[in-house]
Backbone as CSV, one residue per row, in Angstrom:
resi,resn,N_x,N_y,N_z,CA_x,CA_y,CA_z,C_x,C_y,C_z
1,MET,6.096,13.010,8.115,6.045,11.774,8.630,6.132,11.501,9.882
2,LYS,5.058,10.866,10.641,5.294,10.685,12.180,6.263,9.651,12.336
3,PRO,7.131,9.661,13.347,8.130,8.817,13.720,7.451,7.310,13.916
4,ALA,7.969,6.222,13.118,7.573,5.045,13.120,8.629,4.095,13.542
5,CYS,8.196,3.152,14.511,9.073,2.107,14.945,10.490,2.598,15.363
6,GLY,10.431,3.853,16.131,11.752,4.546,16.553,12.478,5.270,15.429
7,HIS,11.903,5.487,14.294,12.720,6.081,13.118,12.112,7.572,13.079
8,THR,13.063,8.442,12.679,12.677,9.747,12.642,12.738,10.280,11.159
9,LYS,12.104,11.481,10.869,12.147,11.733,9.570,13.506,11.667,8.762
10,GLU,14.542,12.048,9.565,15.952,12.040,9.083,16.281,10.530,8.692
11,ASN,15.375,9.493,9.022,15.685,8.194,8.882,14.781,7.698,7.691
12,PHE,14.018,8.518,7.113,12.770,8.095,6.384,13.255,7.472,4.858
13,GLN,14.484,7.577,4.566,14.897,7.076,3.380,15.195,5.532,3.598
14,LEU,15.197,4.989,4.987,15.416,3.796,5.340,14.012,2.863,5.194
15,LEU,13.049,3.636,5.232,11.780,3.126,5.268,10.850,3.203,3.990
16,SER,11.117,4.143,3.196,10.379,4.533,2.050,10.547,3.628,0.782
17,PRO,9.597,2.827,0.631,9.562,1.952,-0.707,9.713,2.875,-1.958
18,THR,8.987,3.939,-1.813,9.204,4.783,-3.197,10.704,5.380,-3.322
19,LEU,11.381,5.579,-2.552,12.862,6.046,-2.622,13.619,4.851,-2.781
20,LYS,13.229,3.629,-2.472,14.106,2.514,-2.859,14.042,2.323,-4.327
21,ILE,12.724,2.303,-4.811,12.366,1.934,-6.190,13.244,3.077,-7.029
22,GLU,13.221,4.496,-6.781,13.924,5.419,-7.469,15.455,5.164,-7.466
23,LYS,16.093,4.653,-6.324,17.518,4.299,-6.292,17.854,3.125,-7.114
24,MET,16.764,2.209,-7.515,16.931,1.058,-8.349,16.899,1.353,-9.861
25,ARG,16.485,2.590,-10.228,16.205,2.785,-11.701,17.145,2.245,-12.575
26,ASN,18.388,2.320,-12.211,19.484,1.765,-13.187,19.497,0.204,-13.156
27,GLN,18.586,-0.448,-12.452,18.868,-1.838,-12.428,17.493,-2.493,-12.914
28,ARG,17.278,-2.087,-14.328,16.009,-2.490,-14.872,15.809,-4.044,-14.788
29,ASP,16.889,-4.852,-14.961,16.507,-6.135,-14.925,16.034,-6.530,-13.569
30,VAL,16.514,-6.112,-12.617,15.960,-6.404,-11.170,14.487,-6.078,-11.006
31,LEU,14.334,-4.746,-11.627,12.801,-4.062,-11.335,11.996,-5.055,-12.172
32,LEU,12.299,-5.401,-13.454,11.327,-6.317,-14.143,10.826,-7.436,-13.588
33,GLN,11.979,-8.069,-12.577,11.637,-9.386,-12.115,10.639,-9.324,-10.630
34,LEU,10.458,-7.988,-10.503,9.466,-7.895,-9.303,8.217,-8.532,-9.523
35,PRO,7.370,-9.109,-8.438,6.323,-9.639,-8.552,5.084,-8.417,-8.829
36,PRO,4.053,-8.721,-9.207,2.762,-7.661,-9.319,2.704,-7.079,-8.030
37,PHE,2.159,-5.829,-8.093,1.897,-5.112,-6.871,0.485,-4.833,-6.641
38,TRP,-0.124,-5.116,-5.634,-1.603,-4.752,-5.310,-1.548,-3.928,-4.219
39,LEU,-1.675,-2.620,-4.432,-1.307,-1.572,-3.379,-3.007,-1.087,-2.876
40,LEU,-2.901,-1.103,-1.587,-4.403,-0.771,-0.889,-3.897,0.232,0.357
41,HIS,-4.656,1.354,0.113,-4.562,2.292,1.206,-5.794,3.155,1.465
42,GLY,-5.961,3.553,2.701,-7.374,4.121,2.971,-7.260,5.594,3.269
43,GLU,-8.083,6.410,2.837,-8.321,7.734,3.268,-8.461,8.120,4.725
44,ASP,-8.804,6.954,5.574,-9.105,7.140,6.978,-7.810,7.161,7.661
45,ASP,-6.735,6.799,6.939,-5.295,6.469,7.584,-4.969,7.787,7.946
46,THR,-4.868,8.081,9.300,-4.186,9.393,9.800,-2.817,9.323,10.099
47,THR,-2.133,8.121,10.032,-0.746,7.922,10.346,0.302,8.069,9.240
48,VAL,-0.255,7.465,8.079,0.565,7.437,6.803,-0.454,8.012,5.876
49,PRO,-0.184,9.304,5.252,-1.136,9.667,4.024,-1.225,8.705,2.974
50,HIS,-2.434,8.684,2.502,-2.773,7.669,1.241,-1.943,8.218,-0.017
51,VAL,-1.518,9.450,-0.116,-0.696,9.911,-1.146,0.620,9.149,-1.216
52,SER,1.109,8.640,-0.356,2.333,7.841,-0.252,2.187,6.601,-1.225
53,THR,1.039,6.008,-1.005,0.805,4.842,-1.806,0.594,5.071,-3.441
54,ASP,0.162,6.254,-3.564,-0.040,6.891,-4.951,1.371,7.107,-5.565
55,GLU,2.129,7.741,-4.769,3.500,7.994,-5.268,4.240,6.630,-5.325
56,PHE,4.300,5.824,-4.664,4.844,4.321,-4.682,4.225,3.732,-5.999
57,GLY,2.959,3.808,-6.479,2.591,3.284,-7.622,3.158,3.804,-8.748
58,GLN,3.318,5.254,-8.695,3.702,5.931,-9.777,5.029,5.682,-9.935
59,ALA,6.018,5.635,-8.993,7.471,5.420,-8.824,7.676,3.951,-9.583
60,LEU,6.896,2.949,-9.355,6.805,1.663,-9.943,6.766,1.875,-11.507
61,LEU,5.581,2.652,-11.859,5.459,2.888,-13.569,6.524,3.619,-14.115
62,ASN,7.067,4.707,-13.304,8.091,5.592,-13.844,9.390,4.815,-14.106
63,ASN,9.514,3.743,-13.472,10.830,3.031,-13.230,10.593,1.549,-14.093
64,GLY,9.392,1.600,-15.149,9.475,0.475,-15.944,8.574,-0.669,-15.439
65,ILE,7.975,-0.773,-14.410,7.214,-1.729,-14.204,5.979,-1.617,-14.998
66,PRO,5.461,-2.811,-15.736,4.358,-2.532,-16.577,3.152,-2.313,-16.009
67,LYS,2.280,-1.489,-16.453,0.971,-1.110,-15.834,0.050,-2.381,-15.306
68,GLU,0.264,-3.374,-16.151,-0.705,-4.479,-15.640,-0.192,-4.997,-14.332
69,LYS,1.033,-4.784,-13.937,1.516,-5.350,-12.763,1.430,-4.325,-11.603
70,VAL,0.726,-3.098,-11.746,0.556,-2.147,-10.581,-0.719,-1.786,-10.687
71,ASN,-1.456,-2.258,-9.372,-2.859,-2.129,-9.046,-2.800,-1.345,-7.790
72,VAL,-3.326,-0.005,-7.645,-3.499,0.943,-6.855,-5.005,1.074,-6.416
73,HIS,-5.403,0.821,-5.352,-6.799,0.832,-4.714,-6.745,1.942,-3.500
74,ILE,-7.421,3.002,-3.697,-7.567,4.039,-2.392,-8.794,3.835,-1.832
75,LEU,-8.908,3.397,-0.699,-10.168,3.123,-0.084,-10.891,4.730,0.332
76,LYS,-12.147,4.971,-0.143,-12.606,6.227,0.274,-12.948,6.112,1.735
77,GLU,-13.314,7.382,2.222,-13.619,7.581,3.707,-14.756,7.007,4.045
78,GLY,-14.644,6.193,5.101,-15.733,5.081,5.483,-15.643,3.913,5.012
79,GLN,-14.704,3.447,4.271,-14.662,2.022,3.591,-13.665,1.225,4.455
80,GLY,-13.381,1.648,5.667,-12.439,0.837,6.459,-11.328,0.875,6.397
81,GLY,-10.634,2.059,5.934,-9.017,2.207,5.620,-8.221,2.784,6.474
82,GLY,-8.507,2.552,7.801,-7.728,3.154,8.835,-6.442,2.561,8.761
83,HIS,-5.332,3.027,9.506,-4.067,2.513,9.640,-3.952,1.006,9.814
84,ALA,-4.517,0.558,10.916,-4.428,-0.732,11.099,-5.677,-1.658,10.787
85,GLN,-6.667,-0.812,10.667,-8.101,-1.497,10.268,-8.012,-2.516,9.303
86,ILE,-7.279,-2.287,8.155,-7.134,-3.055,6.959,-6.623,-4.479,7.547
87,ILE,-5.498,-4.460,8.096,-4.723,-5.596,8.660,-5.658,-6.439,9.737
88,THR,-5.939,-5.679,10.726,-6.844,-6.305,11.713,-8.157,-7.104,10.997
89,ASP,-8.819,-6.365,10.168,-10.003,-6.971,9.524,-9.511,-7.884,8.669
90,ALA,-8.388,-7.857,8.034,-7.900,-9.010,7.301,-7.500,-10.328,7.781
91,MET,-6.972,-10.124,9.151,-6.727,-11.191,10.193,-7.942,-11.717,10.698
92,GLY,-9.213,-11.007,10.926,-10.371,-11.655,11.293,-11.032,-12.542,10.388
93,LEU,-10.580,-12.486,9.063,-11.127,-13.293,8.264,-10.662,-14.767,8.420
94,THR,-9.538,-14.991,8.983,-8.892,-16.190,9.144,-9.735,-16.763,10.420
95,VAL,-10.208,-16.102,11.227,-10.803,-16.332,12.601,-12.329,-16.634,12.540
96,ALA,-12.950,-15.496,11.769,-14.537,-15.451,11.723,-15.057,-15.630,10.357
97,ALA,-15.595,-16.616,9.950,-16.178,-16.591,8.603,-17.073,-15.618,8.533
98,ASP,-17.942,-14.946,9.375,-18.884,-14.051,9.337,-18.318,-12.672,9.480
99,CYS,-17.148,-12.464,9.566,-16.309,-11.143,9.800,-17.025,-10.099,8.838
100,SER,-17.611,-9.202,9.307,-18.146,-7.918,8.481,-17.529,-6.610,8.809
101,SER,-17.069,-5.917,7.898,-16.550,-4.724,8.133,-16.667,-3.831,6.963
102,PRO,-16.620,-2.573,6.989,-16.465,-1.774,5.791,-15.399,-2.296,4.606
103,PHE,-14.455,-2.519,5.579,-13.319,-2.767,4.707,-13.348,-4.142,3.934
104,ILE,-13.735,-5.083,4.626,-13.890,-6.467,4.118,-15.066,-6.280,2.855
105,SER,-16.070,-5.445,3.140,-16.836,-5.344,2.032,-16.467,-4.717,0.705
106,THR,-15.687,-3.787,0.881,-14.999,-2.981,0.033,-14.118,-4.087,-0.897
107,LEU,-13.216,-4.921,0.054,-12.323,-5.855,-0.647,-12.992,-6.865,-1.429
108,GLN,-14.173,-7.248,-0.851,-14.922,-8.197,-1.709,-15.277,-7.762,-3.102
109,GLY,-15.634,-6.423,-3.068,-16.069,-5.825,-4.219,-15.046,-5.655,-5.348
110,LEU,-13.830,-5.410,-4.729,-12.536,-5.194,-5.592,-12.246,-6.572,-6.242
111,LEU,-12.322,-7.607,-5.685,-11.827,-8.987,-5.941,-12.824,-9.516,-6.832
112,SER,-14.190,-9.106,-6.879,-15.240,-9.828,-7.632,-15.151,-9.069,-9.065
């Protein structure tokens, strides 16, 4: 893992949603109250590997979150799934009605 926001590999547990879910495995009542998850990650992300999103989705399922509440979508290479591109493209939707990008096209396909 690359250092993010000043954190190092030693502090990874502070940032990892997968490890947080694993630590909550005995708090089933709390886990079942979590909202649905719609996880989106791109193969083009060179900062955080997309496998981390797969692992988080699997951790949710392994710890009792119903399958219908966990949606994992991995954008294929070239679909606009760079580390910040997903966020900046989504932010562009609020500014420009004609915003077009590989990510927005893929997102519209997933939602239709």
